[in-house]
PDB file with SEQRES, HELIX, SHEET and CRYST1 records, atoms N, CA, C and O in Angstrom:
SEQRES   1 A   83  UNK UNK UNK UNK UNK UNK UNK UNK UNK UNK UNK UNK UNK          
SEQRES   2 A   83  UNK UNK UNK UNK UNK UNK UNK UNK UNK UNK UNK UNK UNK          
SEQRES   3 A   83  UNK UNK UNK UNK UNK UNK UNK UNK UNK UNK UNK UNK UNK          
SEQRES   4 A   83  UNK UNK UNK UNK UNK UNK UNK UNK UNK UNK UNK UNK UNK          
SEQRES   5 A   83  UNK UNK UNK UNK UNK UNK UNK UNK UNK UNK UNK UNK UNK          
SEQRES   6 A   83  UNK UNK UNK UNK UNK UNK UNK UNK UNK UNK UNK UNK UNK          
SEQRES   7 A   83  UNK UNK UNK UNK UNK                                          
HELIX    1 AA1 UNK A   22  UNK A   31  1                                  10    
HELIX    2 AA2 UNK A   36  UNK A   40  1                                   5    
HELIX    3 AA3 UNK A   55  UNK A   66  1                                  12    
HELIX    4 AA4 UNK A   70  UNK A   76  1                                   7    
SHEET    1 AA1 3 UNK A  14  UNK A  19  0                                        
SHEET    2 AA1 3 UNK A   2  UNK A   9 -1                                        
SHEET    3 AA1 3 UNK A  43  UNK A  52 -1                                        
CRYST1    1.000    1.000    1.000  90.00  90.00  90.00 P 1           1          
ATOM      1  N   UNK A   1      36.453  52.248 -10.394  1.00  0.00           N  
ATOM      2  CA  UNK A   1      35.263  51.760 -11.051  1.00  0.00           C  
ATOM      3  C   UNK A   1      35.671  50.848 -12.213  1.00  0.00           C  
ATOM      4  O   UNK A   1      36.582  51.174 -12.973  1.00  0.00           O  
ATOM      5  N   UNK A   2      35.004  49.732 -12.340  1.00  0.00           N  
ATOM      6  CA  UNK A   2      35.292  48.732 -13.372  1.00  0.00           C  
ATOM      7  C   UNK A   2      34.047  48.460 -14.206  1.00  0.00           C  
ATOM      8  O   UNK A   2      32.922  48.725 -13.781  1.00  0.00           O  
ATOM      9  N   UNK A   3      34.271  47.930 -15.390  1.00  0.00           N  
ATOM     10  CA  UNK A   3      33.185  47.586 -16.304  1.00  0.00           C  
ATOM     11  C   UNK A   3      33.369  46.168 -16.820  1.00  0.00           C  
ATOM     12  O   UNK A   3      34.492  45.713 -17.037  1.00  0.00           O  
ATOM     13  N   UNK A   4      32.259  45.480 -17.014  1.00  0.00           N  
ATOM     14  CA  UNK A   4      32.213  44.239 -17.768  1.00  0.00           C  
ATOM     15  C   UNK A   4      31.631  44.635 -19.120  1.00  0.00           C  
ATOM     16  O   UNK A   4      30.646  45.370 -19.178  1.00  0.00           O  
ATOM     17  N   UNK A   5      32.226  44.158 -20.198  1.00  0.00           N  
ATOM     18  CA  UNK A   5      31.760  44.545 -21.528  1.00  0.00           C  
ATOM     19  C   UNK A   5      31.688  43.321 -22.437  1.00  0.00           C  
ATOM     20  O   UNK A   5      32.338  42.303 -22.200  1.00  0.00           O  
ATOM     21  N   UNK A   6      30.881  43.454 -23.478  1.00  0.00           N  
ATOM     22  CA  UNK A   6      30.780  42.407 -24.498  1.00  0.00           C  
ATOM     23  C   UNK A   6      31.014  43.063 -25.851  1.00  0.00           C  
ATOM     24  O   UNK A   6      30.440  44.105 -26.165  1.00  0.00           O  
ATOM     25  N   UNK A   7      31.870  42.428 -26.644  1.00  0.00           N  
ATOM     26  CA  UNK A   7      32.153  42.884 -28.001  1.00  0.00           C  
ATOM     27  C   UNK A   7      31.490  41.965 -29.004  1.00  0.00           C  
ATOM     28  O   UNK A   7      31.434  40.752 -28.804  1.00  0.00           O  
ATOM     29  N   UNK A   8      30.994  42.536 -30.070  1.00  0.00           N  
ATOM     30  CA  UNK A   8      30.534  41.767 -31.223  1.00  0.00           C  
ATOM     31  C   UNK A   8      31.698  41.722 -32.195  1.00  0.00           C  
ATOM     32  O   UNK A   8      32.252  42.759 -32.560  1.00  0.00           O  
ATOM     33  N   UNK A   9      32.070  40.515 -32.616  1.00  0.00           N  
ATOM     34  CA  UNK A   9      33.189  40.331 -33.531  1.00  0.00           C  
ATOM     35  C   UNK A   9      32.694  40.090 -34.956  1.00  0.00           C  
ATOM     36  O   UNK A   9      31.518  39.791 -35.168  1.00  0.00           O  
ATOM     37  N   UNK A  10      33.593  40.221 -35.930  1.00  0.00           N  
ATOM     38  CA  UNK A  10      33.234  40.101 -37.348  1.00  0.00           C  
ATOM     39  C   UNK A  10      32.583  38.774 -37.694  1.00  0.00           C  
ATOM     40  O   UNK A  10      31.742  38.708 -38.591  1.00  0.00           O  
ATOM     41  N   UNK A  11      32.963  37.718 -36.991  1.00  0.00           N  
ATOM     42  CA  UNK A  11      32.387  36.406 -37.278  1.00  0.00           C  
ATOM     43  C   UNK A  11      31.109  36.145 -36.478  1.00  0.00           C  
ATOM     44  O   UNK A  11      30.654  35.005 -36.387  1.00  0.00           O  
ATOM     45  N   UNK A  12      30.535  37.196 -35.903  1.00  0.00           N  
ATOM     46  CA  UNK A  12      29.305  37.152 -35.091  1.00  0.00           C  
ATOM     47  C   UNK A  12      29.521  36.552 -33.702  1.00  0.00           C  
ATOM     48  O   UNK A  12      28.558  36.375 -32.956  1.00  0.00           O  
ATOM     49  N   UNK A  13      30.760  36.239 -33.344  1.00  0.00           N  
ATOM     50  CA  UNK A  13      31.012  35.732 -32.000  1.00  0.00           C  
ATOM     51  C   UNK A  13      30.972  36.892 -31.010  1.00  0.00           C  
ATOM     52  O   UNK A  13      31.061  38.061 -31.386  1.00  0.00           O  
ATOM     53  N   UNK A  14      30.836  36.536 -29.741  1.00  0.00           N  
ATOM     54  CA  UNK A  14      30.788  37.528 -28.669  1.00  0.00           C  
ATOM     55  C   UNK A  14      31.995  37.326 -27.762  1.00  0.00           C  
ATOM     56  O   UNK A  14      32.331  36.196 -27.407  1.00  0.00           O  
ATOM     57  N   UNK A  15      32.639  38.416 -27.394  1.00  0.00           N  
ATOM     58  CA  UNK A  15      33.779  38.370 -26.481  1.00  0.00           C  
ATOM     59  C   UNK A  15      33.429  39.171 -25.237  1.00  0.00           C  
ATOM     60  O   UNK A  15      32.963  40.305 -25.345  1.00  0.00           O  
ATOM     61  N   UNK A  16      33.644  38.599 -24.061  1.00  0.00           N  
ATOM     62  CA  UNK A  16      33.353  39.261 -22.799  1.00  0.00           C  
ATOM     63  C   UNK A  16      34.653  39.547 -22.058  1.00  0.00           C  
ATOM     64  O   UNK A  16      35.524  38.682 -21.967  1.00  0.00           O  
ATOM     65  N   UNK A  17      34.782  40.763 -21.530  1.00  0.00           N  
ATOM     66  CA  UNK A  17      35.985  41.137 -20.806  1.00  0.00           C  
ATOM     67  C   UNK A  17      35.697  42.158 -19.726  1.00  0.00           C  
ATOM     68  O   UNK A  17      34.556  42.584 -19.552  1.00  0.00           O  
ATOM     69  N   UNK A  18      36.734  42.550 -19.000  1.00  0.00           N  
ATOM     70  CA  UNK A  18      36.623  43.586 -17.966  1.00  0.00           C  
ATOM     71  C   UNK A  18      37.674  44.659 -18.227  1.00  0.00           C  
ATOM     72  O   UNK A  18      38.754  44.374 -18.745  1.00  0.00           O  
ATOM     73  N   UNK A  19      37.346  45.894 -17.862  1.00  0.00           N  
ATOM     74  CA  UNK A  19      38.279  47.006 -18.040  1.00  0.00           C  
ATOM     75  C   UNK A  19      37.818  48.201 -17.219  1.00  0.00           C  
ATOM     76  O   UNK A  19      36.645  48.318 -16.864  1.00  0.00           O  
ATOM     77  N   UNK A  20      38.754  49.076 -16.929  1.00  0.00           N  
ATOM     78  CA  UNK A  20      38.401  50.348 -16.284  1.00  0.00           C  
ATOM     79  C   UNK A  20      37.810  51.310 -17.312  1.00  0.00           C  
ATOM     80  O   UNK A  20      36.926  52.107 -16.999  1.00  0.00           O  
ATOM     81  N   UNK A  21      38.312  51.222 -18.543  1.00  0.00           N  
ATOM     82  CA  UNK A  21      37.862  52.099 -19.626  1.00  0.00           C  
ATOM     83  C   UNK A  21      37.548  51.228 -20.845  1.00  0.00           C  
ATOM     84  O   UNK A  21      38.439  50.942 -21.645  1.00  0.00           O  
ATOM     85  N   UNK A  22      36.290  50.807 -20.992  1.00  0.00           N  
ATOM     86  CA  UNK A  22      35.931  49.895 -22.093  1.00  0.00           C  
ATOM     87  C   UNK A  22      36.248  50.446 -23.487  1.00  0.00           C  
ATOM     88  O   UNK A  22      36.639  49.686 -24.373  1.00  0.00           O  
ATOM     89  N   UNK A  23      36.085  51.747 -23.691  1.00  0.00           N  
ATOM     90  CA  UNK A  23      36.367  52.331 -25.017  1.00  0.00           C  
ATOM     91  C   UNK A  23      37.857  52.216 -25.353  1.00  0.00           C  
ATOM     92  O   UNK A  23      38.219  51.853 -26.472  1.00  0.00           O  
ATOM     93  N   UNK A  24      38.698  52.522 -24.397  1.00  0.00           N  
ATOM     94  CA  UNK A  24      40.144  52.409 -24.603  1.00  0.00           C  
ATOM     95  C   UNK A  24      40.541  50.948 -24.828  1.00  0.00           C  
ATOM     96  O   UNK A  24      41.367  50.649 -25.691  1.00  0.00           O  
ATOM     97  N   UNK A  25      39.953  50.050 -24.054  1.00  0.00           N  
ATOM     98  CA  UNK A  25      40.243  48.614 -24.207  1.00  0.00           C  
ATOM     99  C   UNK A  25      39.780  48.112 -25.567  1.00  0.00           C  
ATOM    100  O   UNK A  25      40.452  47.289 -26.189  1.00  0.00           O  
ATOM    101  N   UNK A  26      38.631  48.607 -26.034  1.00  0.00           N  
ATOM    102  CA  UNK A  26      38.122  48.241 -27.360  1.00  0.00           C  
ATOM    103  C   UNK A  26      39.136  48.619 -28.438  1.00  0.00           C  
ATOM    104  O   UNK A  26      39.389  47.838 -29.355  1.00  0.00           O  
ATOM    105  N   UNK A  27      39.709  49.804 -28.331  1.00  0.00           N  
ATOM    106  CA  UNK A  27      40.706  50.236 -29.310  1.00  0.00           C  
ATOM    107  C   UNK A  27      41.936  49.332 -29.283  1.00  0.00           C  
ATOM    108  O   UNK A  27      42.529  49.061 -30.328  1.00  0.00           O  
ATOM    109  N   UNK A  28      42.320  48.867 -28.105  1.00  0.00           N  
ATOM    110  CA  UNK A  28      43.425  47.912 -28.012  1.00  0.00           C  
ATOM    111  C   UNK A  28      43.069  46.594 -28.699  1.00  0.00           C  
ATOM    112  O   UNK A  28      43.892  46.010 -29.403  1.00  0.00           O  
ATOM    113  N   UNK A  29      41.837  46.132 -28.487  1.00  0.00           N  
ATOM    114  CA  UNK A  29      41.385  44.907 -29.164  1.00  0.00           C  
ATOM    115  C   UNK A  29      41.445  45.091 -30.676  1.00  0.00           C  
ATOM    116  O   UNK A  29      41.927  44.215 -31.394  1.00  0.00           O  
ATOM    117  N   UNK A  30      40.958  46.222 -31.153  1.00  0.00           N  
ATOM    118  CA  UNK A  30      40.954  46.475 -32.598  1.00  0.00           C  
ATOM    119  C   UNK A  30      42.366  46.548 -33.182  1.00  0.00           C  
ATOM    120  O   UNK A  30      42.590  46.153 -34.326  1.00  0.00           O  
ATOM    121  N   UNK A  31      43.307  47.051 -32.398  1.00  0.00           N  
ATOM    122  CA  UNK A  31      44.669  47.191 -32.900  1.00  0.00           C  
ATOM    123  C   UNK A  31      45.467  45.891 -32.842  1.00  0.00           C  
ATOM    124  O   UNK A  31      46.591  45.827 -33.339  1.00  0.00           O  
ATOM    125  N   UNK A  32      44.879  44.845 -32.229  1.00  0.00           N  
ATOM    126  CA  UNK A  32      45.541  43.553 -32.190  1.00  0.00           C  
ATOM    127  C   UNK A  32      46.393  43.319 -30.956  1.00  0.00           C  
ATOM    128  O   UNK A  32      47.075  42.300 -30.859  1.00  0.00           O  
ATOM    129  N   UNK A  33      46.362  44.255 -30.006  1.00  0.00           N  
ATOM    130  CA  UNK A  33      47.154  44.062 -28.785  1.00  0.00           C  
ATOM    131  C   UNK A  33      46.263  43.887 -27.556  1.00  0.00           C  
ATOM    132  O   UNK A  33      46.720  44.037 -26.423  1.00  0.00           O  
ATOM    133  N   UNK A  34      45.007  43.572 -27.787  1.00  0.00           N  
ATOM    134  CA  UNK A  34      44.098  43.237 -26.693  1.00  0.00           C  
ATOM    135  C   UNK A  34      44.248  41.757 -26.386  1.00  0.00           C  
ATOM    136  O   UNK A  34      45.368  41.249 -26.332  1.00  0.00           O  
ATOM    137  N   UNK A  35      43.179  41.084 -26.192  1.00  0.00           N  
ATOM    138  CA  UNK A  35      43.194  39.649 -25.885  1.00  0.00           C  
ATOM    139  C   UNK A  35      43.567  38.815 -27.113  1.00  0.00           C  
ATOM    140  O   UNK A  35      43.370  39.240 -28.251  1.00  0.00           O  
ATOM    141  N   UNK A  36      44.098  37.643 -26.863  1.00  0.00           N  
ATOM    142  CA  UNK A  36      44.472  36.723 -27.944  1.00  0.00           C  
ATOM    143  C   UNK A  36      43.264  36.399 -28.823  1.00  0.00           C  
ATOM    144  O   UNK A  36      43.387  36.317 -30.045  1.00  0.00           O  
ATOM    145  N   UNK A  37      42.098  36.214 -28.199  1.00  0.00           N  
ATOM    146  CA  UNK A  37      40.889  35.864 -28.946  1.00  0.00           C  
ATOM    147  C   UNK A  37      40.555  36.928 -29.995  1.00  0.00           C  
ATOM    148  O   UNK A  37      40.210  36.598 -31.129  1.00  0.00           O  
ATOM    149  N   UNK A  38      40.658  38.191 -29.617  1.00  0.00           N  
ATOM    150  CA  UNK A  38      40.251  39.255 -30.546  1.00  0.00           C  
ATOM    151  C   UNK A  38      41.287  39.519 -31.636  1.00  0.00           C  
ATOM    152  O   UNK A  38      41.032  40.303 -32.550  1.00  0.00           O  
ATOM    153  N   UNK A  39      42.437  38.884 -31.553  1.00  0.00           N  
ATOM    154  CA  UNK A  39      43.406  38.997 -32.654  1.00  0.00           C  
ATOM    155  C   UNK A  39      42.908  38.243 -33.877  1.00  0.00           C  
ATOM    156  O   UNK A  39      43.129  38.663 -35.013  1.00  0.00           O  
ATOM    157  N   UNK A  40      42.231  37.121 -33.632  1.00  0.00           N  
ATOM    158  CA  UNK A  40      41.730  36.315 -34.749  1.00  0.00           C  
ATOM    159  C   UNK A  40      40.224  36.480 -34.965  1.00  0.00           C  
ATOM    160  O   UNK A  40      39.686  35.970 -35.949  1.00  0.00           O  
ATOM    161  N   UNK A  41      39.549  37.170 -34.079  1.00  0.00           N  
ATOM    162  CA  UNK A  41      38.119  37.459 -34.191  1.00  0.00           C  
ATOM    163  C   UNK A  41      37.969  38.967 -34.045  1.00  0.00           C  
ATOM    164  O   UNK A  41      37.697  39.465 -32.952  1.00  0.00           O  
ATOM    165  N   UNK A  42      38.143  39.681 -35.128  1.00  0.00           N  
ATOM    166  CA  UNK A  42      38.210  41.141 -35.093  1.00  0.00           C  
ATOM    167  C   UNK A  42      36.929  41.756 -34.522  1.00  0.00           C  
ATOM    168  O   UNK A  42      35.834  41.476 -35.009  1.00  0.00           O  
ATOM    169  N   UNK A  43      37.066  42.588 -33.493  1.00  0.00           N  
ATOM    170  CA  UNK A  43      35.894  43.205 -32.874  1.00  0.00           C  
ATOM    171  C   UNK A  43      35.325  44.333 -33.726  1.00  0.00           C  
ATOM    172  O   UNK A  43      36.065  45.127 -34.306  1.00  0.00           O  
ATOM    173  N   UNK A  44      33.993  44.387 -33.789  1.00  0.00           N  
ATOM    174  CA  UNK A  44      33.303  45.436 -34.538  1.00  0.00           C  
ATOM    175  C   UNK A  44      32.848  46.578 -33.643  1.00  0.00           C  
ATOM    176  O   UNK A  44      33.016  47.752 -33.974  1.00  0.00           O  
ATOM    177  N   UNK A  45      32.263  46.209 -32.491  1.00  0.00           N  
ATOM    178  CA  UNK A  45      31.749  47.253 -31.599  1.00  0.00           C  
ATOM    179  C   UNK A  45      31.449  46.673 -30.222  1.00  0.00           C  
ATOM    180  O   UNK A  45      31.327  45.461 -30.044  1.00  0.00           O  
ATOM    181  N   UNK A  46      31.335  47.570 -29.267  1.00  0.00           N  
ATOM    182  CA  UNK A  46      30.893  47.201 -27.926  1.00  0.00           C  
ATOM    183  C   UNK A  46      29.369  47.141 -27.971  1.00  0.00           C  
ATOM    184  O   UNK A  46      28.720  48.111 -28.364  1.00  0.00           O  
ATOM    185  N   UNK A  47      28.799  46.009 -27.571  1.00  0.00           N  
ATOM    186  CA  UNK A  47      27.346  45.892 -27.602  1.00  0.00           C  
ATOM    187  C   UNK A  47      26.734  45.861 -26.206  1.00  0.00           C  
ATOM    188  O   UNK A  47      25.513  45.893 -26.055  1.00  0.00           O  
ATOM    189  N   UNK A  48      27.589  45.798 -25.187  1.00  0.00           N  
ATOM    190  CA  UNK A  48      27.081  45.791 -23.814  1.00  0.00           C  
ATOM    191  C   UNK A  48      28.189  46.213 -22.869  1.00  0.00           C  
ATOM    192  O   UNK A  48      29.344  45.819 -23.032  1.00  0.00           O  
ATOM    193  N   UNK A  49      27.829  47.017 -21.879  1.00  0.00           N  
ATOM    194  CA  UNK A  49      28.755  47.289 -20.788  1.00  0.00           C  
ATOM    195  C   UNK A  49      27.968  47.516 -19.510  1.00  0.00           C  
ATOM    196  O   UNK A  49      26.865  48.062 -19.519  1.00  0.00           O  
ATOM    197  N   UNK A  50      28.563  47.086 -18.425  1.00  0.00           N  
ATOM    198  CA  UNK A  50      27.918  47.114 -17.122  1.00  0.00           C  
ATOM    199  C   UNK A  50      28.943  47.594 -16.093  1.00  0.00           C  
ATOM    200  O   UNK A  50      30.032  47.029 -15.987  1.00  0.00           O  
ATOM    201  N   UNK A  51      28.604  48.606 -15.358  1.00  0.00           N  
ATOM    202  CA  UNK A  51      29.502  49.140 -14.341  1.00  0.00           C  
ATOM    203  C   UNK A  51      29.401  48.310 -13.063  1.00  0.00           C  
ATOM    204  O   UNK A  51      28.307  47.958 -12.621  1.00  0.00           O  
ATOM    205  N   UNK A  52      30.562  48.004 -12.478  1.00  0.00           N  
ATOM    206  CA  UNK A  52      30.609  47.274 -11.208  1.00  0.00           C  
ATOM    207  C   UNK A  52      31.545  48.009 -10.261  1.00  0.00           C  
ATOM    208  O   UNK A  52      32.386  48.800 -10.690  1.00  0.00           O  
ATOM    209  N   UNK A  53      31.392  47.741  -8.967  1.00  0.00           N  
ATOM    210  CA  UNK A  53      32.079  48.527  -7.945  1.00  0.00           C  
ATOM    211  C   UNK A  53      33.559  48.205  -7.781  1.00  0.00           C  
ATOM    212  O   UNK A  53      34.336  49.082  -7.402  1.00  0.00           O  
ATOM    213  N   UNK A  54      33.965  46.971  -8.058  1.00  0.00           N  
ATOM    214  CA  UNK A  54      35.359  46.594  -7.807  1.00  0.00           C  
ATOM    215  C   UNK A  54      35.853  45.604  -8.859  1.00  0.00           C  
ATOM    216  O   UNK A  54      35.069  45.011  -9.601  1.00  0.00           O  
ATOM    217  N   UNK A  55      37.163  45.443  -8.900  1.00  0.00           N  
ATOM    218  CA  UNK A  55      37.764  44.503  -9.843  1.00  0.00           C  
ATOM    219  C   UNK A  55      37.301  43.083  -9.559  1.00  0.00           C  
ATOM    220  O   UNK A  55      36.988  42.338 -10.489  1.00  0.00           O  
ATOM    221  N   UNK A  56      37.252  42.698  -8.296  1.00  0.00           N  
ATOM    222  CA  UNK A  56      36.843  41.324  -7.969  1.00  0.00           C  
ATOM    223  C   UNK A  56      35.394  41.077  -8.369  1.00  0.00           C  
ATOM    224  O   UNK A  56      35.063  39.990  -8.843  1.00  0.00           O  
ATOM    225  N   UNK A  57      34.529  42.065  -8.187  1.00  0.00           N  
ATOM    226  CA  UNK A  57      33.133  41.906  -8.613  1.00  0.00           C  
ATOM    227  C   UNK A  57      33.034  41.852 -10.133  1.00  0.00           C  
ATOM    228  O   UNK A  57      32.203  41.131 -10.683  1.00  0.00           O  
ATOM    229  N   UNK A  58      33.880  42.615 -10.803  1.00  0.00           N  
ATOM    230  CA  UNK A  58      33.894  42.582 -12.271  1.00  0.00           C  
ATOM    231  C   UNK A  58      34.307  41.203 -12.776  1.00  0.00           C  
ATOM    232  O   UNK A  58      33.706  40.675 -13.712  1.00  0.00           O  
ATOM    233  N   UNK A  59      35.333  40.622 -12.158  1.00  0.00           N  
ATOM    234  CA  UNK A  59      35.781  39.286 -12.564  1.00  0.00           C  
ATOM    235  C   UNK A  59      34.715  38.234 -12.305  1.00  0.00           C  
ATOM    236  O   UNK A  59      34.537  37.324 -13.115  1.00  0.00           O  
ATOM    237  N   UNK A  60      34.004  38.344 -11.189  1.00  0.00           N  
ATOM    238  CA  UNK A  60      32.923  37.400 -10.887  1.00  0.00           C  
ATOM    239  C   UNK A  60      31.796  37.522 -11.908  1.00  0.00           C  
ATOM    240  O   UNK A  60      31.258  36.518 -12.376  1.00  0.00           O  
ATOM    241  N   UNK A  61      31.446  38.760 -12.247  1.00  0.00           N  
ATOM    242  CA  UNK A  61      30.372  38.979 -13.231  1.00  0.00           C  
ATOM    243  C   UNK A  61      30.801  38.495 -14.617  1.00  0.00           C  
ATOM    244  O   UNK A  61      30.009  37.895 -15.344  1.00  0.00           O  
ATOM    245  N   UNK A  62      32.058  38.759 -14.976  1.00  0.00           N  
ATOM    246  CA  UNK A  62      32.575  38.291 -16.265  1.00  0.00           C  
ATOM    247  C   UNK A  62      32.480  36.768 -16.344  1.00  0.00           C  
ATOM    248  O   UNK A  62      32.020  36.228 -17.350  1.00  0.00           O  
ATOM    249  N   UNK A  63      32.904  36.084 -15.307  1.00  0.00           N  
ATOM    250  CA  UNK A  63      32.862  34.621 -15.281  1.00  0.00           C  
ATOM    251  C   UNK A  63      31.420  34.141 -15.424  1.00  0.00           C  
ATOM    252  O   UNK A  63      31.143  33.202 -16.170  1.00  0.00           O  
ATOM    253  N   UNK A  64      30.501  34.794 -14.705  1.00  0.00           N  
ATOM    254  CA  UNK A  64      29.086  34.419 -14.793  1.00  0.00           C  
ATOM    255  C   UNK A  64      28.591  34.537 -16.230  1.00  0.00           C  
ATOM    256  O   UNK A  64      27.969  33.612 -16.753  1.00  0.00           O  
ATOM    257  N   UNK A  65      28.865  35.666 -16.867  1.00  0.00           N  
ATOM    258  CA  UNK A  65      28.404  35.897 -18.241  1.00  0.00           C  
ATOM    259  C   UNK A  65      29.073  34.924 -19.212  1.00  0.00           C  
ATOM    260  O   UNK A  65      28.414  34.404 -20.112  1.00  0.00           O  
ATOM    261  N   UNK A  66      30.363  34.675 -19.044  1.00  0.00           N  
ATOM    262  CA  UNK A  66      31.073  33.757 -19.942  1.00  0.00           C  
ATOM    263  C   UNK A  66      30.528  32.333 -19.865  1.00  0.00           C  
ATOM    264  O   UNK A  66      30.640  31.572 -20.826  1.00  0.00           O  
ATOM    265  N   UNK A  67      29.947  31.975 -18.740  1.00  0.00           N  
ATOM    266  CA  UNK A  67      29.378  30.629 -18.599  1.00  0.00           C  
ATOM    267  C   UNK A  67      28.012  30.488 -19.262  1.00  0.00           C  
ATOM    268  O   UNK A  67      27.512  29.373 -19.409  1.00  0.00           O  
ATOM    269  N   UNK A  68      27.410  31.589 -19.659  1.00  0.00           N  
ATOM    270  CA  UNK A  68      26.119  31.536 -20.348  1.00  0.00           C  
ATOM    271  C   UNK A  68      26.316  31.171 -21.821  1.00  0.00           C  
ATOM    272  O   UNK A  68      27.375  31.420 -22.396  1.00  0.00           O  
ATOM    273  N   UNK A  69      25.301  30.590 -22.409  1.00  0.00           N  
ATOM    274  CA  UNK A  69      25.313  30.343 -23.855  1.00  0.00           C  
ATOM    275  C   UNK A  69      25.097  31.677 -24.580  1.00  0.00           C  
ATOM    276  O   UNK A  69      24.699  32.670 -23.971  1.00  0.00           O  
ATOM    277  N   UNK A  70      25.360  31.680 -25.858  1.00  0.00           N  
ATOM    278  CA  UNK A  70      25.128  32.889 -26.659  1.00  0.00           C  
ATOM    279  C   UNK A  70      23.670  33.342 -26.539  1.00  0.00           C  
ATOM    280  O   UNK A  70      23.387  34.529 -26.382  1.00  0.00           O  
ATOM    281  N   UNK A  71      22.756  32.380 -26.615  1.00  0.00           N  
ATOM    282  CA  UNK A  71      21.329  32.697 -26.535  1.00  0.00           C  
ATOM    283  C   UNK A  71      20.979  33.303 -25.176  1.00  0.00           C  
ATOM    284  O   UNK A  71      20.184  34.240 -25.095  1.00  0.00           O  
ATOM    285  N   UNK A  72      21.576  32.764 -24.109  1.00  0.00           N  
ATOM    286  CA  UNK A  72      21.344  33.322 -22.776  1.00  0.00           C  
ATOM    287  C   UNK A  72      21.850  34.756 -22.686  1.00  0.00           C  
ATOM    288  O   UNK A  72      21.197  35.608 -22.083  1.00  0.00           O  
ATOM    289  N   UNK A  73      23.008  35.028 -23.280  1.00  0.00           N  
ATOM    290  CA  UNK A  73      23.547  36.391 -23.271  1.00  0.00           C  
ATOM    291  C   UNK A  73      22.596  37.339 -23.982  1.00  0.00           C  
ATOM    292  O   UNK A  73      22.304  38.427 -23.486  1.00  0.00           O  
ATOM    293  N   UNK A  74      22.123  36.924 -25.130  1.00  0.00           N  
ATOM    294  CA  UNK A  74      21.221  37.774 -25.907  1.00  0.00           C  
ATOM    295  C   UNK A  74      19.922  38.023 -25.142  1.00  0.00           C  
ATOM    296  O   UNK A  74      19.432  39.151 -25.104  1.00  0.00           O  
ATOM    297  N   UNK A  75      19.372  36.989 -24.542  1.00  0.00           N  
ATOM    298  CA  UNK A  75      18.115  37.111 -23.805  1.00  0.00           C  
ATOM    299  C   UNK A  75      18.292  37.851 -22.477  1.00  0.00           C  
ATOM    300  O   UNK A  75      17.561  38.803 -22.202  1.00  0.00           O  
ATOM    301  N   UNK A  76      19.243  37.429 -21.657  1.00  0.00           N  
ATOM    302  CA  UNK A  76      19.400  37.991 -20.314  1.00  0.00           C  
ATOM    303  C   UNK A  76      19.916  39.420 -20.311  1.00  0.00           C  
ATOM    304  O   UNK A  76      19.601  40.184 -19.399  1.00  0.00           O  
ATOM    305  N   UNK A  77      20.689  39.791 -21.297  1.00  0.00           N  
ATOM    306  CA  UNK A  77      21.262  41.132 -21.347  1.00  0.00           C  
ATOM    307  C   UNK A  77      20.574  42.014 -22.378  1.00  0.00           C  
ATOM    308  O   UNK A  77      21.008  43.140 -22.621  1.00  0.00           O  
ATOM    309  N   UNK A  78      19.507  41.511 -22.984  1.00  0.00           N  
ATOM    310  CA  UNK A  78      18.749  42.246 -23.995  1.00  0.00           C  
ATOM    311  C   UNK A  78      19.651  42.749 -25.117  1.00  0.00           C  
ATOM    312  O   UNK A  78      19.537  43.893 -25.558  1.00  0.00           O  
ATOM    313  N   UNK A  79      20.551  41.875 -25.573  1.00  0.00           N  
ATOM    314  CA  UNK A  79      21.454  42.238 -26.656  1.00  0.00           C  
ATOM    315  C   UNK A  79      20.739  42.091 -27.994  1.00  0.00           C  
ATOM    316  O   UNK A  79      19.975  41.149 -28.209  1.00  0.00           O  
ATOM    317  N   UNK A  80      20.997  43.020 -28.865  1.00  0.00           N  
ATOM    318  CA  UNK A  80      20.540  42.908 -30.245  1.00  0.00           C  
ATOM    319  C   UNK A  80      21.799  42.749 -31.077  1.00  0.00           C  
ATOM    320  O   UNK A  80      22.581  43.688 -31.223  1.00  0.00           O  
ATOM    321  N   UNK A  81      21.991  41.559 -31.619  1.00  0.00           N  
ATOM    322  CA  UNK A  81      23.219  41.258 -32.345  1.00  0.00           C  
ATOM    323  C   UNK A  81      22.908  41.183 -33.830  1.00  0.00           C  
ATOM    324  O   UNK A  81      22.276  40.241 -34.308  1.00  0.00           O  
ATOM    325  N   UNK A  82      23.368  42.201 -34.546  1.00  0.00           N  
ATOM    326  CA  UNK A  82      23.198  42.239 -35.999  1.00  0.00           C  
ATOM    327  C   UNK A  82      24.522  42.615 -36.631  1.00  0.00           C  
ATOM    328  O   UNK A  82      25.252  43.466 -36.122  1.00  0.00           O  
ATOM    329  N   UNK A  83      24.821  41.972 -37.745  1.00  0.00           N  
ATOM    330  CA  UNK A  83      26.048  42.342 -38.480  1.00  0.00           C  
ATOM    331  C   UNK A  83      25.748  43.382 -39.513  1.00  0.00           C  
ATOM    332  O   UNK A  83      26.649  43.818 -40.230  1.00  0.00           O  
TER     333      UNK A  83                                                      
END                                                                             
């Protein structure tokens, strides 16, 4: 089982990724050994996660979400982004 997740970062940016265990991956992002992006954009919390059946489906969904604008993410995923 895989998850697509979105993190809210300190600078109000959004980071989208995939993982088997989003909570564990979040801790890696916070410790600075996650993605390169989250090393310079410190993650505050997971604001969205979606379960998908396979890794390939997770990657397809991640790509779809990453192609959306910030406003589309907030609207389409019903995200409430507050610092």
